[in-house]
VOGU-3710 file (C-alpha; in Angstrom, 3 decimals, decimal comma):
1> xxxxxxxxxx> 0,000/0,000/0,000  1,782/3,133/-1,212  -0,080/6,087/-2,455  -3,341/4,216/-2,018  -2,739/3,600/1,673  -1,894/7,183/2,138  -5,202/8,270/0,649  -7,068/6,396/3,382  -5,332/8,476/5,979  -5,182/11,814/4,398
11> xxxxxxxxxx> -8,830/12,173/3,437  -9,739/11,644/7,043  -13,500/12,168/7,167  -16,235/12,119/4,590  -19,832/11,069/5,053  -21,493/8,472/2,958  -24,735/7,758/1,134  -24,919/7,171/-2,506  -27,675/6,656/-5,039  -27,973/4,385/-8,040
21> xxxxxxxxxx> -29,474/5,160/-11,445  -30,007/3,137/-14,530  -27,424/3,128/-17,363  -28,065/4,498/-20,864  -25,876/3,552/-23,813  -25,515/7,034/-25,281  -25,334/10,507/-23,807  -27,455/12,733/-25,990  -26,724/16,439/-25,909  -28,021/19,537/-27,582
31> xxxxxxxxxx> -27,480/23,272/-27,374  -29,775/23,594/-24,329  -28,528/20,514/-22,523  -28,199/20,627/-18,731  -25,258/19,188/-16,722  -25,413/15,419/-16,243  -23,459/12,724/-14,441  -21,993/10,387/-17,000  -21,317/7,623/-14,478  -24,361/5,431/-15,241
41> xxxxxxxxxx> -23,521/5,579/-18,989  -19,972/4,335/-18,573  -18,642/0,984/-19,616  -15,298/-0,133/-18,228  -12,574/-2,606/-19,058  -9,843/-3,761/-16,666  -6,349/-4,040/-18,141  -4,413/-6,021/-15,553  -1,418/-6,241/-17,896  -1,246/-2,470/-18,336
51> xxxxxxxxxx> -0,407/-3,091/-22,035  -3,674/-2,284/-23,840  -3,676/0,883/-25,974  -6,394/2,907/-27,691  -5,884/1,230/-31,039  -6,458/-2,175/-29,506  -9,823/-0,954/-28,282  -10,813/0,628/-31,589  -9,806/-2,374/-33,661  -11,020/-5,159/-31,381
61> xxxxxxxxxx> -14,790/-5,035/-31,029  -14,897/-8,401/-29,244  -13,562/-7,134/-25,925  -15,956/-7,715/-23,038  -16,795/-4,283/-21,689  -18,783/-4,160/-18,451  -21,572/-1,739/-17,717  -21,070/0,599/-14,711  -24,170/0,894/-12,553  -23,112/3,529/-10,003
71> xxxxxxxxxx> -23,008/7,277/-10,328  -19,256/7,138/-9,705  -17,097/4,162/-10,675  -15,060/3,154/-7,625  -12,469/0,454/-8,208  -10,717/0,916/-4,867  -6,970/0,299/-4,625  -5,695/-1,590/-7,645  -2,569/-1,971/-9,709  -4,555/-2,455/-12,941
81> xxxxxxxxxx> -5,234/0,120/-15,614  -8,921/0,802/-16,239  -10,484/1,949/-19,506  -13,841/3,714/-19,521  -15,979/4,633/-22,526  -19,314/6,180/-23,414  -20,953/7,481/-26,548  -22,191/11,018/-27,044  -24,399/12,374/-29,777  -25,440/15,873/-30,758
91> xxxxxxxxxx> -29,158/15,864/-31,436  -29,276/19,470/-32,527  -28,465/21,144/-35,788  -25,836/23,272/-34,102  -22,273/22,481/-33,090  -21,915/22,265/-29,310  -18,991/22,691/-26,886  -19,019/20,894/-23,583  -16,615/20,450/-20,675  -15,957/16,965/-19,318
101> xxxxxxxxxx> -14,786/16,950/-15,686  -13,196/14,122/-13,731  -13,739/15,482/-10,215  -10,960/13,581/-8,411  -7,580/15,377/-8,561  -5,562/12,544/-6,975  -5,491/10,260/-10,023  -1,927/9,654/-11,125  -2,382/9,165/-14,878  -5,410/10,271/-16,924
111> xxxxxxxxxx> -5,791/10,065/-20,729  -8,826/11,114/-22,763  -9,482/10,048/-26,350  -12,380/11,400/-28,454  -12,942/8,981/-31,319  -15,221/9,531/-34,289  -15,457/6,390/-36,367  -11,932/5,039/-36,294  -10,330/8,435/-36,032  -8,946/9,969/-32,832
121> xxxxxxxxxx> -10,316/13,498/-32,883  -8,830/14,676/-29,568  -6,254/13,257/-27,147  -5,202/14,609/-23,756  -2,694/13,097/-21,316  -2,454/14,464/-17,786  -2,630/13,440/-14,069  -1,185/14,559/-10,758  2,138/13,012/-11,743  2,340/15,418/-14,693
131> xxxxxxxxxx> 3,089/19,149/-14,608  0,012/21,281/-14,242  0,647/22,726/-17,699  -0,266/19,354/-19,205  -3,906/19,940/-18,390  -6,223/20,975/-21,184  -7,895/23,527/-18,931  -6,220/25,039/-15,873  -8,350/23,638/-13,106  -7,699/21,774/-9,875
141> xxxxxxxxxx> -9,695/18,802/-11,282  -9,145/17,211/-14,665  -11,317/19,174/-17,170  -11,352/18,503/-20,911  -13,116/20,406/-23,750  -15,406/18,261/-25,932  -16,663/19,485/-29,339  -19,431/17,899/-31,468  -20,661/18,999/-34,846  -24,374/19,153/-35,558
151> xxxxxxxxxx> -25,888/15,698/-35,401  -22,411/14,356/-34,763  -21,475/11,350/-32,590  -18,276/10,368/-30,815  -16,978/7,814/-28,366  -15,055/9,052/-25,355  -12,327/6,728/-24,000  -10,716/7,339/-20,618  -7,546/5,528/-19,588  -7,017/5,765/-15,763
161> xxxxxxxxxx> -4,173/4,400/-13,643  -3,438/5,431/-10,072  -1,820/4,171/-6,917  -4,518/5,980/-4,972  -8,107/4,824/-4,750  -9,279/4,680/-8,336  -12,485/6,715/-8,465  -13,787/8,332/-11,632  -16,598/10,857/-11,052  -17,385/12,060/-14,614
171> xxxxxxxxxx> -19,663/14,996/-15,389  -20,398/16,964/-18,532  -21,761/20,465/-18,655  -21,826/23,574/-20,693  -19,061/26,005/-19,837  -21,405/28,459/-18,102  -23,029/25,757/-16,038  -19,664/24,213/-15,184  -18,159/27,409/-13,856  -21,349/28,307/-12,015
181> xxxxxxxxxx> -21,197/24,974/-10,203  -17,438/25,351/-9,733  -17,880/28,733/-8,076  -20,337/27,160/-5,646  -17,812/24,445/-4,853  -15,035/27,016/-4,403  -17,265/29,043/-2,096  -17,900/25,955/0,020  -14,177/25,244/0,213  -13,458/28,886/0,978
191> xxxxxxxxxx> -15,875/28,758/3,899  -14,117/25,647/5,179  -10,617/27,090/4,865  -11,836/30,399/6,253  -13,122/28,584/9,331  -9,825/26,823/9,761  -7,959/30,123/9,337  -10,167/31,810/11,940  -9,484/28,962/14,365  -5,759/29,310/13,710
201> xxxxxxxxxx> -5,655/33,099/14,119  -7,884/33,141/17,202  -5,840/30,510/18,994  -2,614/32,146/17,812  -3,766/35,275/19,629  -4,458/33,183/22,727  -1,039/31,577/22,458  0,712/34,938/22,184  -1,299/36,195/25,167  -1,078/33,168/27,447
211> xxxxxxxxxx> 2,158/31,542/26,236  0,710/28,079/26,791  2,039/25,375/24,486  -1,321/23,624/24,152  -2,519/26,457/21,884  0,577/26,128/19,707  -0,032/22,379/19,362  -3,656/23,056/18,392  -2,646/25,675/15,805  -0,066/23,317/14,305
221> xxxxxxxxxx> -2,591/20,466/14,182  -5,272/22,548/12,419  -2,717/23,994/9,989  -1,353/20,538/9,122  -4,854/19,171/8,605  -5,828/22,101/6,384  -2,597/21,658/4,396  -3,416/17,999/3,733  -6,929/18,993/2,621  -5,436/21,551/0,249
231> xxxxxxxxxx> -3,244/18,840/-1,247  -6,248/16,517/-1,613  -8,201/19,252/-3,386  -5,257/19,852/-5,716  -4,990/23,541/-4,916  -1,195/23,636/-4,251  -0,571/21,940/-7,623  -2,485/24,725/-9,326  -1,144/27,751/-7,474  2,017/26,876/-5,527
241> xxxxxxxxxx> 4,051/24,353/-7,519  2,322/23,821/-10,897  5,503/22,580/-12,592  6,777/20,446/-9,716  4,310/17,585/-9,234  6,663/15,724/-6,895  6,050/18,470/-4,325  2,411/17,340/-4,205  3,516/13,970/-2,806  6,198/15,547/-0,601
251> xxxxxxxxxx> 3,683/17,944/0,925  1,462/15,029/1,844  4,403/13,031/3,209  5,388/15,974/5,424  2,001/17,079/6,710  0,626/13,613/7,496  3,308/12,943/10,191  2,763/16,511/11,400  -0,907/15,733/12,037  0,034/12,690/14,135
261> xxxxxxxxxx> 2,851/14,575/15,890  0,739/17,535/16,961  -2,262/15,319/17,741  -0,103/13,373/20,202  1,421/16,455/21,836  -1,904/18,310/21,971  -3,619/15,318/23,594  -0,846/14,945/26,196  -0,931/18,595/27,140  -4,656/19,287/26,864
271> xxxxxxxxxx> -5,789/16,241/28,869  -2,839/16,504/31,278  -2,102/12,816/30,770  1,046/12,960/32,895  -1,212/13,345/35,932  -4,479/11,682/34,884  -3,252/8,771/32,712  0,534/8,265/33,016  0,669/5,172/30,793  -1,227/6,915/27,985
281> xxxxxxxxxx> 1,095/9,867/28,426  4,063/7,595/27,747  2,318/6,159/24,667  1,550/9,580/23,163  5,066/10,803/23,920  6,563/7,868/22,041  4,057/8,274/19,186  4,914/11,958/18,898  8,637/11,370/18,608  8,106/8,478/16,156
291> xxxxxxxxxx> 6,063/10,848/13,974  8,836/13,426/14,223  11,243/10,750/13,004  8,850/9,943/10,127  8,811/13,636/9,242  12,596/13,652/8,923  12,637/10,334/7,050  10,185/11,729/4,464  13,047/13,855/3,125  15,239/10,824/2,428
301> xxxxxxxxxx> 13,116/7,674/2,010  11,106/6,696/-1,042  7,400/7,441/-1,217  6,117/3,945/-0,496  8,333/3,370/2,577  7,596/6,791/4,016  3,831/6,330/3,604  3,950/2,953/5,335  5,892/4,408/8,264  3,366/7,222/8,639
311> xxxxxxxxxx> 0,379/4,889/8,407  1,972/2,664/11,066  1,397/5,449/13,606  -1,963/6,670/12,314  -4,074/3,697/13,409  -2,773/3,304/17,013  -2,767/7,065/17,636  -6,288/7,484/16,221  -7,526/4,545/18,289  -5,864/5,898/21,433
321> xxxxxxxxxx> -7,389/9,347/20,858  -10,797/7,772/20,382  -10,471/5,879/23,698  -8,601/8,218/26,034  -11,192/11,004/25,861  -14,200/8,904/26,968  -11,976/7,156/29,529  -11,099/10,433/31,260  -14,625/11,746/30,797  -15,962/8,673/32,598
331> xxxxxxxxxx> -13,469/9,296/35,415  -14,999/12,721/36,003  -12,632/14,956/34,019  -15,219/17,126/32,277  -12,557/18,821/30,178  -12,411/15,612/28,097  -16,025/15,873/26,886  -15,349/18,302/24,014  -12,207/16,378/23,112  -14,179/13,111/22,910
341> xxxxxxxxxx> -16,880/14,644/20,686  -14,287/16,307/18,450  -12,291/13,157/17,894  -15,445/11,091/17,361  -16,583/13,415/14,565  -13,277/13,295/12,688  -12,946/9,542/13,216  -16,436/8,881/11,851  -15,726/11,019/8,812  -12,395/9,277/8,251
351> xxxxxxxxxx> -13,954/5,812/8,516  -16,690/6,646/6,020  -14,147/8,076/3,601  -11,879/5,062/4,049  -14,792/2,715/3,287  -15,506/4,759/0,181  -11,892/4,598/-0,973  -11,899/0,845/-0,460  -14,965/0,626/-2,678  -17,263/-0,542/0,124
361> xxxxxxxxxx> -19,384/2,629/0,102  -20,503/4,491/-3,024  -19,066/7,926/-3,751  -21,499/10,711/-2,907  -21,415/14,382/-2,024  -21,293/13,515/1,641  -18,481/10,991/1,295  -16,365/13,448/-0,665  -17,024/16,424/1,600  -17,579/14,700/4,931
371> xxxxxxxxxx> -13,916/15,096/5,857  -14,308/18,848/5,621  -17,419/18,736/7,764  -15,757/16,435/10,293  -12,498/18,373/10,480  -14,340/21,702/10,725  -16,487/20,300/13,516  -13,380/18,939/15,210  -11,612/22,302/14,962  -14,631/24,090/16,429
381> xxxxxxxxxx> -15,096/21,534/19,215  -11,403/21,576/20,119  -11,452/25,357/20,132  -14,460/25,185/22,438  -12,544/22,685/24,539  -9,637/25,103/24,807  -12,022/27,901/25,741  -13,643/25,649/28,330  -10,196/24,740/29,621  -9,280/28,422/29,788
391> xxxxxxxxxx> -12,453/29,225/31,735  -11,895/26,254/34,012  -8,287/27,245/34,657  -9,323/30,848/35,239  -11,940/29,692/37,739  -9,383/27,420/39,382  -6,879/30,277/39,496  -9,511/32,518/41,024  -10,316/29,893/43,635  -6,620/29,284/44,180
401> xxxxxxxxxx> -5,983/33,008/44,587  -8,918/33,259/46,959  -7,556/30,278/48,860  -4,104/31,849/48,904  -5,554/35,086/50,252  -7,415/33,200/52,967  -4,350/31,115/53,778  -2,189/34,234/53,740  -4,523/35,943/56,163  -4,646/32,836/58,340
411> xxxxxxxxxx> -0,874/32,606/58,157  -0,580/36,266/59,084  -2,887/35,717/62,039  -0,940/32,598/62,997  2,337/34,477/62,622  0,987/37,333/64,705  -0,118/34,808/67,299  3,266/33,074/67,170  5,076/36,388/67,416  2,884/37,381/70,341
421> xxxxxxxxxx> 3,526/33,996/71,986  7,244/34,341/71,339  7,278/37,788/72,924  4,995/37,116/75,902  4,912/34,764/78,846  2,538/31,865/78,060  1,107/31,808/81,607  0,786/35,440/82,602  0,715/37,181/79,212  3,373/39,680/80,273
431> xxxxxxxxxx> 6,113/40,679/77,824  9,137/38,384/78,032  12,881/38,828/77,761  12,949/38,778/73,948  10,287/41,477/73,855  12,202/43,606/76,337  15,539/43,327/74,527  13,961/44,221/71,176  11,856/46,991/72,680  14,736/48,457/74,685
441> xxxxxxxxxx> 17,220/48,413/71,818  14,663/49,976/69,499  13,211/52,513/71,929  16,153/53,480/74,108  19,414/52,368/72,569  18,904/53,223/68,909  17,326/56,562/69,753  20,468/57,348/71,771  18,625/58,813/74,707  20,792/61,154/76,700
451> xxxxxxxxxx> 18,918/60,688/79,968  19,803/57,716/82,164  17,415/54,940/83,115  17,403/52,489/85,971  16,510/48,852/85,387  15,142/47,006/88,371  14,875/43,219/88,606  12,739/41,314/91,113  13,139/37,572/91,677  10,561/35,506/93,604
461> xxxxxxxxxx> 12,968/33,374/95,602  10,712/30,769/97,133  8,216/30,285/94,359  9,701/26,857/93,555  8,416/25,723/96,943  4,903/26,659/95,868  5,326/24,454/92,799  6,372/21,539/94,964  3,642/22,063/97,530  0,598/23,104/95,501
471> xxxxxxxxxx> 1,472/21,667/92,112  1,959/23,421/88,809  -1,688/24,254/88,132  -2,233/26,059/91,422  1,224/27,618/91,162  0,337/29,029/87,735  -2,836/30,565/89,145  -0,837/32,138/91,962  1,748/33,428/89,494  -0,988/35,151/87,479
481> xxxxxxxxxx> -2,230/36,833/90,642  1,273/37,902/91,663  2,041/39,245/88,203  -1,132/41,316/88,140  -0,468/42,812/91,570  3,231/43,347/90,856  2,358/45,235/87,662  -0,032/47,479/89,612  2,571/48,075/92,338  5,240/49,002/89,785
491> xxxxxxxxxx> 2,795/51,170/87,859  2,252/53,173/91,035  5,990/53,910/91,339  6,727/57,427/90,023  8,762/57,354/86,824  7,988/53,738/85,893  8,095/53,215/82,122  5,243/51,472/80,282  6,767/48,857/77,958  3,700/47,208/76,386
501> xxxxxxxxxx> 0,192/48,477/75,802  -2,464/45,894/74,872  -6,242/46,158/74,718  -6,606/44,756/78,218  -3,351/45,666/79,984  -0,663/48,280/80,225  2,471/46,444/81,254  5,162/48,174/83,295  6,933/44,865/84,009  8,579/42,210/81,859
511> xxxxxxxxxx> 8,959/38,537/82,819  12,522/37,624/81,835  11,827/34,103/83,103  9,010/32,436/85,022  9,529/34,204/88,380  11,937/37,022/87,529  10,630/40,423/86,448  12,229/43,677/85,333  10,998/47,226/85,027  12,441/50,607/84,093
521> xxxxxxxxxx> 12,341/53,825/86,089  13,211/57,274/84,871  15,413/58,863/87,619  14,376/62,316/86,462  10,829/61,553/87,602  11,861/59,560/90,672  14,774/60,993/92,685  15,258/57,831/94,771  14,486/54,753/92,632  16,607/52,486/94,866
531> xxxxxxxxxx> 14,318/53,208/97,819  11,316/52,504/95,593  12,728/49,099/94,731  13,490/48,364/98,362  9,864/49,155/99,254  8,667/46,973/96,376  10,805/44,051/97,518  9,611/44,454/101,115  6,037/44,417/99,865  6,665/41,223/97,912
541> xxxxxxxxxx> 8,195/39,653/101,033  4,866/40,018/102,827  2,649/36,897/102,819  -0,051/36,873/100,145  -3,467/35,283/100,537  -4,314/32,646/97,972  -7,388/30,414/98,291  -7,442/30,602/102,045  -3,688/30,165/102,424  -1,152/32,768/103,494
551> xxxxxxxxxx> 1,837/32,131/101,251  5,286/33,630/101,726  7,090/33,721/98,400  9,963/36,028/99,371  11,725/38,356/96,984  15,113/39,798/96,144  15,896/42,724/93,855  18,737/44,300/91,897  19,259/47,493/89,940  21,415/48,352/86,913
561> xxxxxxxxxx> 22,077/51,815/85,511  21,763/52,641/81,809  24,020/53,570/80,108  26,638/53,417/82,851  26,539/49,663/83,546  25,213/48,432/80,181  24,203/49,882/76,816  21,791/47,210/75,522  18,844/45,255/76,881  20,556/41,860/76,964
571> xxxxxxxxxx> 23,519/43,135/78,980  21,227/45,017/81,355  19,354/41,807/82,184  22,543/39,760/82,492  24,098/42,257/84,881  20,879/42,447/86,897  20,894/38,649/87,235  24,510/38,727/88,370  23,628/41,362/90,963  20,759/39,205/92,244
581> xxxxxxxxxx> 23,068/36,197/92,442  25,635/38,181/94,380  22,930/39,687/96,580  21,552/36,239/97,319  24,980/35,072/98,455  25,486/38,122/100,651  21,912/38,263/101,941  21,156/41,749/100,601  17,530/42,518/99,753  18,430/44,982/96,978
591> xxxxxxxxxx> 21,822/44,951/95,242  23,046/47,525/92,761  25,276/46,131/90,023  28,905/47,152/89,676  31,807/45,605/87,795  33,399/44,682/91,110  30,512/42,297/91,786  30,765/40,443/88,445  32,700/37,190/88,685  31,890/36,186/85,101
601> xxxxxxxxxx> 34,269/38,259/83,076  37,949/37,718/82,320  38,255/35,466/85,347  35,709/33,039/83,902  37,606/32,824/80,632  40,907/32,141/82,355  39,487/29,579/84,792  38,801/27,045/82,030  42,450/26,878/80,984  43,701/27,006/84,566
611> xxxxxxxxxx> 41,323/24,182/85,546  42,739/21,957/82,820  46,236/22,793/84,061  45,213/22,020/87,657  44,041/18,551/86,549  47,391/17,813/84,902  49,415/19,113/87,858  47,209/17,689/90,620  46,336/21,206/91,681  42,953/19,946/92,877
621> xxxxxxxxxx> 42,084/18,082/96,052  39,350/15,824/97,378  37,631/16,192/100,729  35,652/13,328/102,182  32,395/13,463/104,123  31,312/10,294/105,944  27,945/8,612/105,581  26,617/6,969/108,765  24,047/4,188/109,083  21,045/4,916/111,332
631> xxxxxxxxxx> 20,691/1,215/112,164  24,028/0,615/113,905  25,736/4,042/113,765  28,567/2,604/111,637  30,334/4,466/108,864  29,736/2,495/105,688  30,908/5,025/103,145  32,075/8,489/102,290  31,443/11,049/99,557  34,394/12,532/97,670
641> xxxxxxxxxx> 33,908/16,301/97,272  36,121/18,252/94,885  37,992/21,343/96,088  40,088/23,867/94,190  42,428/26,212/95,996  43,501/28,617/93,275  46,980/30,148/93,756  45,661/33,603/92,803  41,922/33,638/93,493  41,982/31,391/96,542
651> xxxxxxxxxx> 39,146/28,951/97,140  36,852/28,516/94,132  33,610/26,680/94,804  32,411/23,797/92,626  29,279/25,762/91,775  31,547/28,156/89,869  34,087/25,927/88,128  31,917/22,841/87,442  29,645/24,746/84,980  32,792/26,061/83,281
661> xxxxxxxxxx> 34,119/22,518/83,002  30,839/21,304/81,511  30,692/24,109/78,980  34,313/23,717/77,834  34,554/19,913/77,812  37,021/19,845/80,723  34,400/17,870/82,658  35,588/14,612/81,046  39,185/14,632/82,338  37,975/16,271/85,568
671> xxxxxxxxxx> 35,555/13,427/86,358  38,205/10,837/85,467  40,641/12,597/87,823  38,124/12,592/90,695  37,185/8,916/90,242  40,833/7,886/89,945  41,896/9,695/93,144  38,776/8,623/95,069  39,315/4,951/94,135  43,000/5,277/94,986
681> xxxxxxxxxx> 42,108/6,532/98,492  39,430/3,901/99,098  42,004/1,265/98,177  44,312/2,651/100,880  41,477/2,632/103,440  40,614/-0,957/102,576  44,265/-1,883/103,145  43,956/-0,232/106,550  41,065/-2,556/107,363  38,088/-0,235/106,820
691> xxxxxxxxxx> 35,011/-1,693/105,128  34,028/1,422/103,193  32,773/2,567/99,799  33,311/5,926/98,170  30,703/8,026/96,325  31,574/10,348/93,440  29,283/12,856/91,707  29,173/12,652/87,913  27,816/15,162/85,404  25,130/14,827/82,757
701> xxxxxxxxxx> 27,955/15,273/80,242  29,584/12,074/81,518  26,422/10,126/80,730  26,890/11,142/77,083  30,510/9,943/77,071  30,874/6,974/74,741  33,353/4,888/76,782  32,555/6,197/80,258  31,694/2,778/81,728  34,855/1,253/80,252
711> xxxxxxxxxx> 36,972/4,103/81,665  35,562/3,520/85,161  36,211/-0,219/84,846  39,863/0,365/83,930  40,334/2,693/86,933  38,912/0,046/89,294  41,172/-2,630/87,800  44,164/-0,310/88,046  43,734/0,067/91,815  42,381/-3,475/92,326
721> xxxxxxxxxx> 39,178/-2,215/93,924  35,907/-4,142/93,689  33,183/-2,291/91,713  30,860/-2,487/94,740  33,252/-0,147/96,581  32,413/2,685/94,155  29,121/4,580/94,118  28,343/7,074/91,359  25,849/9,828/92,124  23,839/11,488/89,361
731> xxxxxxxxxx> 21,099/14,104/89,668  17,562/13,808/88,340  18,196/16,750/86,017  21,272/15,082/84,526  19,281/11,967/83,687  16,418/13,902/82,127  18,749/15,626/79,665  18,747/12,439/77,551  16,762/9,786/79,461  17,267/6,945/76,991
741> xxxxxxxxxx> 21,019/7,362/76,723  21,392/7,944/80,464  19,514/4,715/81,160  21,772/2,778/78,786  24,977/4,092/80,446  23,644/3,442/83,953  22,746/-0,117/82,988  26,300/-0,729/81,733  27,713/0,650/84,995  25,305/-1,490/87,005
751> xxxxxxxxxx> 26,383/-4,601/85,097  29,936/-3,857/86,225  28,703/-4,019/89,839  29,038/-0,300/90,527  26,526/1,127/92,998  24,357/3,938/91,617  22,601/6,739/93,479  20,183/9,553/92,581  21,480/12,782/94,102  19,411/15,860/95,075
761> xxxxxxxxxx> 16,180/13,872/94,791  13,037/16,027/94,767  14,473/19,019/92,930  14,237/17,651/89,395  11,350/16,802/87,101  11,784/13,091/86,573  8,744/10,858/86,927  8,454/7,907/89,286  7,770/5,646/86,316  11,154/6,610/84,890
771> xxxxxxxxxx> 12,983/6,256/88,229  11,573/2,730/88,584  13,406/1,768/85,388  16,766/2,987/86,670  19,277/0,410/87,962  19,917/2,473/91,113  20,157/1,270/94,683  20,109/4,543/96,584  18,179/7,825/96,762  19,690/10,955/98,343
781> xxxxxxxxxx> 17,111/13,481/99,562  18,133/17,030/98,693  19,498/19,092/101,574  16,930/21,869/101,009  14,140/19,634/102,351  16,211/18,317/105,269  17,470/21,725/106,421  13,948/23,240/106,412  12,239/20,359/108,227  12,507/21,996/111,642
791> xxxxxxxxxx> 10,910/25,251/110,460  8,471/23,877/107,902  5,987/21,147/108,653  5,426/20,843/104,900  9,048/19,896/104,279  8,895/17,293/107,073  5,860/15,739/105,417  7,644/15,742/102,059  10,714/14,025/103,544  8,606/11,373/105,291
801> xxxxxxxxxx> 6,739/10,749/102,035  10,007/10,418/100,123  11,402/7,925/102,642  8,290/5,763/102,537  8,065/5,906/98,767  11,730/5,015/98,247  11,526/2,105/100,660  8,438/0,839/98,857  10,417/0,934/95,621  13,324/-0,935/97,233
811> xxxxxxxxxx> 15,787/1,949/97,460  18,080/2,863/100,366  17,551/6,459/101,507  20,313/8,931/102,360  19,510/12,336/103,891  21,936/15,144/103,069  22,310/18,402/104,967  21,890/16,932/108,476  23,149/19,790/110,648  21,267/19,489/113,965
821> xxxxxxxxxx> 20,617/16,811/116,532  16,874/17,332/116,121  17,092/16,708/112,379  19,182/13,607/113,062  16,621/12,288/115,552  13,665/13,042/113,264  15,283/11,302/110,301  16,040/8,237/112,386  12,392/8,084/113,431  11,291/8,495/109,810
831> xxxxxxxxxx> 13,296/5,374/108,949  15,993/7,076/106,870  18,823/4,567/106,236  21,866/6,840/106,115  22,724/10,365/107,246  25,256/12,797/105,867  25,941/16,350/106,939  27,802/18,736/109,173  26,192/17,184/112,282  28,184/14,021/111,501
841> xxxxxxxxxx> 31,277/15,654/110,031  32,338/18,400/107,709  34,115/17,340/104,493  37,746/16,618/105,472  41,000/16,213/103,561  42,101/12,605/103,327  44,650/12,726/106,169  42,204/14,393/108,585  39,436/12,060/107,451  41,599/9,046/108,371
851> xxxxxxxxxx> 42,188/10,520/111,830  38,470/11,240/112,270  37,606/7,764/111,074  39,983/6,194/113,601  38,519/8,213/116,472  34,964/7,360/115,442  35,702/3,665/115,130  36,744/3,570/118,798  33,207/4,532/120,000  30,484/4,023/117,311
861> xxxxxxx> 27,644/3,668/119,821  26,078/6,980/118,854  26,376/9,515/116,097  28,817/12,169/117,359  28,479/15,851/116,798  31,010/17,323/114,445  33,822/19,382/115,910
//
């Protein structure tokens, strides 16, 4: 199938219906004769050898001619040559001129012979494989002039051969009638091509406006289809390349793959197959690129091969287009409805035309023009589909924009809420430290105020006791009450600065943490702000009534001058906190900051390096505090307490250098040093005959140390001390830093046989369910509860509860901070297992501890008072 197969594709859509009429042997004409279809008068002869010539037909009257019975002979695709003949006679006494038209411009070779008697009167040879100049009359169809003298007769022979579908629609008409009918046909074609041009220009405008490729694919598809129709109608051969007939075939070979190419790409893009039908998307992508390859091959391959390659993609692509639209439509994608109708119309037209070309359906007006109707309908429907898609996308964009606006507003509200939450205390609603620093730097620092300001800080010292006694919920309620009253008290101080103004509150205080507040006072409006703060602190120290209880929360204050002591909000707060810390140590109610009070400057930086040096040079020392059993008054252990006597600064407490060690990483070698020296000393005591164990405090950082358990094991092996002689104490807070990892390390230490203890119990936030999982044997009650037992019945109840609870869980209980005989007696009655504190003994250097131990061993009948 070469040119014939191509014809099936390229005339993609004509409608059918054909009529039949009876045959007459001779066509009689006169000077008033109307146009007639010669088809029923034709006889035909098949020349399968392609060797018969006109003289054979004239000379041999025995050939078996067959009568045609249809309006249009349709032999389908054949390799044979067909001869057609009919007789004409002039019944008038005047010579007549007629035009004979073969209305199918795709026939390859056409010859006409007019024979009178045995003489060839006229002979024309033409076809679409000949230059256009070979035609008797310049017309897109094959038109021949026929002349008859008065009462004359002739026989017309037509020799037709074509690789396309061999159809021979023959009509005769007077010249005026022919051109009148031809103008009607041209007008119909002009309307069709005008429609296609309008579709192209309109969608070209949309493409240039929207820059969406789907419009470009549609334009290219419609243009390619119209170009193929032009070739089928023979118009390019007449006007564009009249002397180059091979361009007629080349144009078809080029535009047929273009139709498939742009059909595939348009379908992919328009139906969004990548999202809605991924497998079909892959198919159309492959089909598109195969068609592009066919387009290139058309320039190099012969006609037959190129046509076969193109037709190989036509059927599967057409079938896929016919199926994918209804498939997506059924799935609820309404955009596919116009596409489905459009492709159905062109497919129906193409099928009808194909059946006609195969000879299965007679040639009629509808079969020959149905492709135009179908393609025009398809172009209109696809244009409507694009318009519907545009409206749908515009509606979706509008909804999306509306959604974005709503989401943006919601996000703005959420951001405002987040910003408010980030800048205000979640419990009390007061501005927090971040708010103050930003507000101060913006309002005071950047404006470079010349007048000084005084920052005052108030810390509620004993509020943590309220948390422990009443619980967090009640404590939060009390904190709200305190904050409200504190804000009113500060607001009443002359010169207090308002720092936040909301709809419901005017805040003159800022909560830099849960129970620490700051405010600002303008000294120009208050000549004695220090006295005002002292009065405020004294007022806070007074008991406050809360739900029938009189609660004493205490309070301590500090002041910092701006810009003398600090020039930004962060430094002001830091210095105020340092002043409160120093005031707490010295017992001052109100402390004004000065550089002389600040221990956290150059000294802090130098201590880290000097601490590392002290570890290497044994510049540290251990003091030991005994632990006595309440059952038999025996000393069963001691706690190693680290001391640092600095050559320049003198005694430096662990509460100062331990945080430095943790922050700088020195804590690792420091802990190893303490354990090593403590184990070394317990080994010496064991050699002296004492049955003792030593306890060492470890940091949360040590619980994150990869080989900590192995390091401890090596130290014990080095000094040949049993693991049970070593007890490691860790605080609740240290374990809660990384509970899972802490539990794993403690389990490894426990497997070694090392005794484990929870230090400062009651001050952290660990749960009982977590403590139950820990491989610990001992609980040490924090000294703050023990020391306040005598003055606070609540603390005594808490201690008793802790003892009972720990015993129920199987833990030994150690009470720290035992400083009085009464406390000692009370703890013994409570059932506490071990006591430790100044009442028993102060922490002693090793040599003094050995002496104390020897003196105690001589009379262990009762717990002695410390010297």
